[in-house]
N, C-alpha and C positions, 0 to 999 in steps of 0.2 A: 887626348886627355891630359890635362895639366894636373900636377900633383904638388902639394905644398904641405909641410909640417908646421904646425903652430907651436908656440911655447907653452900653451895650456894643455898639451897632451892630446891634441886632436889633429887629425889629418884631413885636409881639405883638398878636393879635386873637382874638376869641371869636365863634364861630358857634353858633346854637341850631337844633337839629333836632328835630322832633317825630316820633316813631315809634310804631307799634303794638307792643303787648307781645310778639307772636310774632316781630317783627323785631329786638328789642333786642339779643340776644346776637350775632347776625350783624353788625349794624351797628357794635357796639362793636369787634368783631374787625377789621372793615374800617378803622375809624378808627385803631385801635392800630397797624395796619400802615403808616400814613402817618408818615414820619419828621419831618414838620413839627408833628405833634400832640404837645403836651407834657402835657396834662391833659384828662381826660374826667370830667364830672360828670353823673350821672343824677339828674334832678330830678322829683319826684313832681308830680301835678297841682295839689296845694295849695301848691307852691313850695318845699317842704322838699327839701334835698339828701339823696337816699337813699344815694348811693355816689359817692365821688370816687376816681379812679384816676390817680395821677401816672405819667407815662411818661418813660423815659430812653432814651438810646442803648444802654444795657446790656441793655434788654429785647429788643433785636433780635438774633437769632442766626441767621446764615446766610440772611438775607432773610425768614425766617418769624418772626412775632411769637409769643412764648409768653406767654400769660396764665395765671396760676396757676389751678388747678382750683377753689379756693374762691371766687375772684372770679367765675368763670363760673357757679358754683352759685348765688351771691347774685343775679346778674343774672337767671338762670332763675326763681328764686323770686320776685323782684320783678315780673317779667313776668306771673307767674301771678295776682298780686293787683290789678294795675291794667290798664286797657284801653289807655291811651296814656301815654307818658312823654316828657319833653323831655330831650335830651342837649345839654349845653353843652360845646363843644369849644374848648380854648385852643390856638392854633397860634402858632408862632414861625418867623420867617424872617429871614435876614441881609438888612440893607438895602443892603449893598454889591452883592450879586448883583442886586437889583432895580434899583439905580442903573445898573449896567453894561448891563442889558437895554434901558434907555431911551435 
């Protein structure tokens, strides 16, 4: 997990998750529903970035995240060609809320 602090009072970090191909679409949907997630990258086993999905607050509608059908189709096709992929998740959190909790 990488951790960085921005000058705008937000902390950004990246998690890496390895998933099986059949779990790829569901896992990306779960991650996209998290309002702290700002970007999702799907990385092939050889290290190449297969897909990068930027997420914004505008993507959240009524508590349900709507991912475009073409993105889900690409994820499904990618899952058909590889056994395992790595998902890099870039998250962002206000440092003021973290400081208030401590």
